[in-house]
N, C-alpha and C positions, 0 to 999 in steps of 0.2 A: 804276674799280671794281669790275671784276671779280679784281684783285688781292689787295685785301684782302681780300675774302672767300675767298678759298683760302686764304691766309694763316692767315685764323680756322681755316678746318675744317680743314688742315693744323698746328695746332698741336698740339704734343705726339708727331707719329709720327717714326719714324726708323727708317732703313734696318735696323740691329740687332735691330728688333722682328720678332715674325710677323704674319703678313699679316693672322691673324683678331686682333691686338690692335691694329695699328692699322686696320681697319674700326672696331674697336670705339672707338676714339679720336675719330674722325672723325664717330662715330655724335652721341657725347657732346658733341661741340661744335658738332653740326649743333642737336640737340637743345636744347643750350644757347641755345642763337641762337635758334631758336623761340619757347622756353619764355621767355628774358628780353624778347622783343621785344613777344609777345603779351602777356603779363600785365604788362606796362610800360604796355600802351595800353588795356588793361581797367581796368586800376587809376587811371589817369589820366579815364577814362570814366567811376569811379565816383565818383572826386574832383570831378569836375566836376556829378556828379548828388546831389553832398552825400549820399554813402553813405559816410562817416568809416571804418565797420568795415570796408567791403569795397574801399574802395582800398589801408586799409594790410597787409591781409592778398595783396592782390595785388599791392602794391609792393614789399614783403618776397620773396615767393615771384623775383620778379626781380631781387632782388639776390642772394638765393642762387642763381638760375640762374646767375649774373657769376661769383658764388665758385667754384662748380663747376667751371667752365671755367678757373678761373686754376689752382684745384689740381693740374693737371696738371704744369705747371713749377714749382710750389712744393715737390710731395713727389717727384716724377718721374711719368716720361710711365706706365709698367706701373702702377704700386700707386696714380698718381695717377687714371689713370683709373676703377679699382677703385671708390676712395674718392668719385671725383665720378659714378660713376654711381647710388652707396648715396645720395648728397645728391640728385639728383635723383628719386631714389623716394619718398625718405622726404616731401621738398619736396611733390611731386605728389600723393602721397597726402593729406598734409595737407592741402593745398589744395583737393582734392577733397571729401576730409570735411566740412571749413569751408562747401563749396557747397552737400552736401546741407543741410546744417544751418540754413544763412539760406536758400538758396532760390538766392543767386546773384539774376541780372537779371529781375527778373519769372518767376520759380519756375525758369527755363530749367538753372540750376546744375549738377545734377544729371545733367545728359545728358554732361557734361563727362567721366565716370567713365571712359566707352568707351575713354578714351584709357591707361588704367591697366594693361590687361593686354597689349597687344604691347607697352608701354616695358618693363614690368616683366620679363615675359619674354626679351626681345631682353638685356637687361642682367644677369641672374640668373641663366638659364640654366632649365632644365625646371623640375628638381626644387625648388630656393630659389623658384622665379617662383610653381611650386603654393602652399607654404607661405605666402608672400608674401600672395598673392592670398586666399587662403582666412582668413586674418586678417585681411584689409583687406573684401572682402565680410560677414565675421560682425561687424565695425565698422558699415557700413552698416547692417545688418538690425536691429540691435541699435537706433541711431539711429533707425531707420524705423518699428521697430514697438513701441518702448516705451509702454503705457501713457499714454492720453491728449497723447501728444506731448509728453511734459515735455521731451524730447533736442532736438526741435527749435523752430526760431524762425519756421516756415511751414508751412504747410498742404500738406497733397498727397492726393488720392484713394486709396483703395485699390486700384482697379486702377492708378493710374500705378505705386503701390509695387509691387506686384508684377511689372509687365511691365521694369519695370527692374531688379530682380531677374534675374530669366528672362532677360533679354538679356545683362545683363552675364555671367551664367554661361555663356553661349551665346558668347560674342565670348572667355571666357576657354580655354573647351576649344576653342574652333579655333588660338586664339595658341598652346596650350599642344601640341597636336596638329602646327602647325608650327614651333614651335622644336626639337619632341623630332626631329624629320622633320630639320631644318636641321643638328642638333647627330650625328647618326649620320649623313647624307651629308659632313659635314665630317670627323666621323674618320673614314670608310672614302676620303675622298679624302686624307689625310692618311696613313693610313697605306698606303693604293698609292704615292704619291709618297713615302715613306720606303723599300718595298721596290725601286722602279722604282731609287732614288739609290743603294743596296748593290748592286743589281746594277749597276749601270752603275759602282764602282767596285771590287768585291769580283769576287775571284776565286772561282766556283762549287766549283771542284774541291779547294783546299786553303786555301778560305777566309779569307786573306788580302789585302790590296789587288792589285788588278789594274795595269795598266801604266799606267792613268789615274788612278788612285786614287795610284800612286806619284809619277807626274809631280805632282798637285796639293801633294802633300807635300815635294816638292822645291822648288816655285816658294811656298810659305811659307816653309822654311827659307832662302832666298833674300831675300825679304822680313825675316825674322828677324837674319839676318846683316849686311844693310844696316842696321836698326838699330840692335843693339848691336855690332857691328865685332868679332865673334868668329865665328873658320872655323867650316865644321862636315865633315862627310867623308860619302864614300860607299864603295862595295863593292859590286861584281858579286861575283857566285856562277854558278859553271855545274858542274852535273852530271859528273863523270868518266864517259866512256864509256855514257852515257845511250841511246844510239840502240843499244848491243849488247844494251842490258836491255830494250826492246823488239823489236829482231828475235829475241830467244831464248825471251822468257818473254811477249809479247805487250804490248799496248796496257795492260790493266787492267792488268797487274802494273807498268807503267812508273807510272801514276795512284796507283798506292798508292804507289810511292815517292817521288813527286809530294810525296805527303800527308804521308808519313812525314817527309821530308826537312825539310819547311817546318815540321814541330811542331819540329825538333831544334832549327833556326836560331831560332824562336819563342822558346824557354825560356828564353837566354842574354840576350834585349834584356831594357835599362830599358824603362818604359810610356813613354817621351820618345822613343824609335827608331822607326825604321820598317822594315818588311821589307814588299814586294811581290815580286810573281810579277811579271818585267820580262818575259818570254816564252819559252816551251817550257818549257825546264829550268832558266833562267836567273833567276837571282835577285837585287834590287837590296835592300843595307841602308843606311840614312841614319840618321846618328848627329850629333844635334843638336850643336853647341857643344862638338865633341871634333878633337881636331886628327889627324893622320895614326899617328902614335903610337900613343896611346890606341886608335883605331880598326885597328889591325894588331894589337895583345895581344886585343881581343876576337873578332879574326875569329879568330884564332889558335884561342883556348877554343875558337869553335863550331867550325871545322877540326877538333880534336881528338877534341870530342864527336861531333862527326858518323861520325869512321873506326873510333872507339871503340864505336861501338852497331852492331850485329847490328839489319839489318832485314827483318821478316819479310814475305815474300811466298807467297801458297800453302803457308802452312806450311813453307814452307822458310827459314832465316837466310840474308840476303846481304851481304856487305860492301860498301857504296856511300861513295865518297868525294867529294869536290869542290874546285875551285879556284876560287881566291879572287883580286880584283885590288883595292885601299886607293888612295882618292886623297883629299885634302884639300883642300875649296876655301873659297876667298878672294874678297876683293871684286878682286881681279888677275886670279881666270881666270873665265873663263864657264862655265856649266853645259855648254856644247857639248861643252867642252874637257875639263872632267872627267870628263866622263861617256868622250868619247875616250881618256882617262891610263886610267883605271879597264879600259876593252876591253883597251887594250893590254898592262895589267900582266898581267889576268888571261891574256891568249896567253902571255905570259912563263912564267907558273906553271903552264901547260899543257905547254907547251914544256920546262920544267927537270924536267919528273916526273910531272906532276900530285900532287893531295892536296896544296898545297903554296898559302901567300901570298904574293902580291907587292905591293908598295907602288910607286904612281905614281914616289915621289921616287927609286927603286930603278934605273930604266929608264934615265937615263945613266949612272949609274955601271957597269951590269954591261955597258953597250953599248962602256964604252971600255976594259976589260978585254980 
């Protein structure tokens, strides 16, 4: 019993959509179910009572509620949920106007209009909801207070009309206040979540990805490689004699060097390439769908750019260099192995005199010499 209900409510939701969109889709589904069932029941009741006009209106509304549920699969979940919500609101408002005009069952029809403010505010948001509710209540006032009740098919007392309007305005105000507060709270929570996510993935000093962010990008490239069977390459970089910079000029100077080196590294990269601060003065480059040879050419250019650039620290220019180790990752090489090979190549570049680039493929050939 619960499984069909759960499927109906979850219809159209997807993990790729945001929590807010999925929540809105669920509410559309629930409201469609309640609206469809209630209007269908009341429509049958009106039909048995031989109130043909009211029965047709209610049964038509039931069909529209059912259509609004199906729209999410016909059009697409995100766009479909918006259109479905609009259908629900238009259907609801139209039904309420008809109930106000006809009086519904024993003149109690107008009491249903209090469902309009919270539903409208939830589906359309604060600003659009205010416009929609203003238009709706204006139509209700015109219908109720047209001279000689020319637009009404029933009779209401003046006291009932005025209290109905005052109560509706009060409910609308409370619904608007709640929706405004909800939107502000959601926006604040979303902003804080984005900031926390950024702090968790980015290095605050250099503003590039930190080790965690780099690890996530590596995992994405591994998944891409497994899909398209194309290798990618990584490179580890370590600033030469960085400890002496800290010891001689202080840690503030070392931080400034790290920031400027990160800027030099970033300039030569493509949009799809990755750069992260791997730890201390060590950086990790990621080159999607790039073999070792091409990656090494790019790293050579980056090495030359860095060694040719004078880095200014405390008003003095310093020549800073870096050593690099490059490794290609294929389906036959694990990530751990590739990082180890890149680290070995980096160590070889350091041992060969620093300010050099060494590829993992050169390790075996050089060791045999």
